[in-house]
C-alpha positions as CSV (number, residue, x, y, z in Angstrom):
1,M,-41.2,-242.0,78.5
2,A,-42.2,-240.6,75.1
3,I,-45.3,-239.0,76.7
4,S,-43.2,-237.1,79.1
5,F,-41.0,-235.6,76.3
6,I,-44.2,-234.6,74.5
7,K,-45.5,-232.9,77.6
8,I,-42.3,-231.1,78.2
9,F,-42.3,-229.9,74.5
10,L,-45.8,-228.7,74.7
11,L,-45.1,-226.9,78.0
12,L,-42.1,-225.1,76.5
13,L,-44.3,-224.0,73.6
14,I,-46.9,-222.6,75.9
15,I,-44.5,-220.7,78.2
16,S,-42.0,-219.5,75.7
17,P,-42.7,-216.8,73.1
18,L,-42.8,-218.1,69.6
19,D,-40.5,-216.2,67.4
20,L,-41.8,-216.5,63.9
21,S,-39.1,-214.3,62.4
22,I,-37.0,-217.4,61.7
23,A,-39.8,-218.6,59.4
24,R,-39.2,-215.8,56.9
25,V,-38.7,-217.3,53.5
26,C,-37.8,-215.4,50.4
27,L,-40.5,-215.7,47.7
28,T,-38.3,-214.1,45.1
29,T,-34.7,-213.2,44.4
30,D,-33.4,-210.0,46.0
31,L,-35.5,-207.1,45.0
32,Q,-34.0,-203.6,44.5
33,V,-35.3,-200.0,44.4
34,H,-33.2,-197.4,42.7
35,I,-33.9,-193.7,42.9
36,I,-31.8,-191.5,40.5
37,N,-31.6,-187.7,40.7
38,K,-32.3,-186.5,37.2
39,L,-33.0,-182.9,38.1
40,P,-31.5,-180.2,35.9
41,D,-27.7,-179.7,35.9
42,Q,-28.0,-176.0,36.9
43,N,-30.0,-177.0,40.0
44,I,-28.4,-175.8,43.2
45,L,-31.1,-177.1,45.5
46,P,-30.4,-180.6,46.9
47,L,-32.8,-183.5,46.4
48,Q,-33.6,-184.8,49.8
49,I,-35.2,-188.3,50.2
50,H,-36.3,-190.3,53.2
51,C,-37.4,-193.8,52.4
52,E,-38.9,-196.4,54.7
53,S,-41.1,-199.5,55.1
54,G,-43.1,-200.7,58.1
55,D,-39.9,-202.4,59.3
56,D,-37.0,-200.3,58.0
57,D,-36.2,-196.6,58.1
58,L,-33.5,-196.0,55.5
59,G,-32.7,-192.5,56.8
60,I,-32.5,-189.1,55.1
61,H,-30.2,-188.8,52.1
62,N,-29.2,-185.8,49.9
63,L,-28.7,-186.9,46.3
64,A,-26.4,-185.1,43.9
65,I,-27.3,-184.8,40.2
66,D,-27.2,-188.3,38.5
67,E,-26.6,-190.0,41.9
68,D,-28.3,-193.4,42.4
69,Y,-29.5,-194.2,45.8
70,S,-30.6,-197.9,46.1
71,W,-31.3,-200.7,48.5
72,R,-32.0,-204.4,48.4
73,F,-34.6,-206.5,50.2
74,C,-36.4,-209.8,50.1
75,E,-40.2,-210.1,50.3
76,A,-41.1,-212.6,53.1
77,F,-43.4,-215.5,52.5
78,S,-46.3,-214.1,54.6
79,E,-45.9,-210.4,53.9
80,H,-46.4,-207.9,51.2
81,T,-43.7,-205.3,51.3
82,L,-44.4,-201.6,50.9
83,Y,-41.6,-199.0,50.6
84,F,-42.5,-195.3,50.4
85,C,-40.3,-192.2,50.1
86,R,-40.7,-188.6,50.9
87,F,-39.0,-186.2,48.5
88,R,-38.1,-182.6,49.1
89,W,-36.6,-180.3,46.4
90,G,-36.7,-176.6,47.5
91,I,-40.4,-175.8,48.2
92,K,-41.6,-179.0,46.4
93,Y,-42.6,-182.0,48.4
94,K,-44.0,-185.4,47.5
95,R,-44.6,-188.7,49.3
96,I,-45.0,-191.7,47.0
97,D,-45.0,-195.5,47.2
98,V,-41.9,-196.7,45.4
99,F,-42.6,-200.4,45.8
100,N,-45.7,-202.4,46.7
101,D,-45.8,-205.1,44.1
102,D,-43.0,-207.5,43.1
103,Y,-44.6,-208.1,39.6
104,T,-45.0,-204.4,38.5
105,C,-43.3,-202.4,41.3
106,L,-46.6,-200.6,41.9
107,H,-50.1,-202.0,41.9
108,G,-52.1,-201.3,38.8
109,L,-49.3,-200.8,36.3
110,K,-49.6,-202.5,32.9
111,F,-46.1,-203.8,32.3
112,P,-44.3,-206.4,34.5
113,N,-41.0,-205.8,36.3
114,L,-38.7,-208.5,34.7
115,L,-35.4,-207.3,36.2
116,N,-36.2,-207.6,39.9
117,Y,-35.7,-203.9,40.4
118,C,-37.7,-200.7,40.4
119,K,-35.8,-197.8,38.8
120,W,-37.2,-194.4,39.5
121,E,-36.0,-191.1,38.1
122,V,-36.8,-187.8,39.8
123,R,-37.1,-185.0,37.3
124,S,-38.2,-181.4,37.6
125,E,-41.7,-182.3,36.3
126,G,-42.2,-185.3,38.4
127,F,-41.4,-189.0,39.0
128,Y,-40.8,-191.6,36.3
129,L,-40.6,-195.4,36.6
130,E,-38.7,-197.7,34.2
131,Q,-41.0,-200.3,32.6
132,Y,-40.5,-203.1,30.0
133,N,-42.7,-203.6,27.0
134,S,-42.4,-207.3,26.0
135,T,-44.2,-206.6,22.6
136,T,-41.4,-204.2,21.4
137,D,-38.7,-205.7,23.7
138,T,-37.8,-202.2,25.0
139,Y,-37.4,-200.4,28.3
140,F,-38.9,-196.9,28.8
141,M,-39.5,-194.4,31.5
142,T,-43.2,-193.8,32.4
143,Y,-44.4,-190.6,34.0
144,I,-46.2,-191.7,37.2
145,F,-46.5,-188.8,39.7
146,E,-46.2,-185.1,39.6
147,W,-44.7,-182.8,42.3
148,H,-47.1,-181.0,44.5
């Protein structure tokens, strides 16, 4: 009797597609990305952003001065998440990775991300990322990318 149940189970595994999406397990707490428009107050041109990952297209958004656009996600057990955004401000355009490492927000940065969020500021000269210096116990904005 037990053998017939095993055979039926194996048969079902073979003929039915295996959906591994139910096996997604969070490695960390919710992660967040924040993008804040810090362009000059006299700016009349909108900051347009379009962010996405391999799985999620977050759409196109126009950010007002000091507006914070953010989203939450959870990195799956077997995946490494990448979020990138395209920014347009008048004739300026830039595509950057805004998240690809849950320890530092971006691969290769010196300081860890202790707050489970990546906070970006878009300024007229470029893109800044908030970082934490454990030696001085301070947060600071680091210039990461320039506009092109």
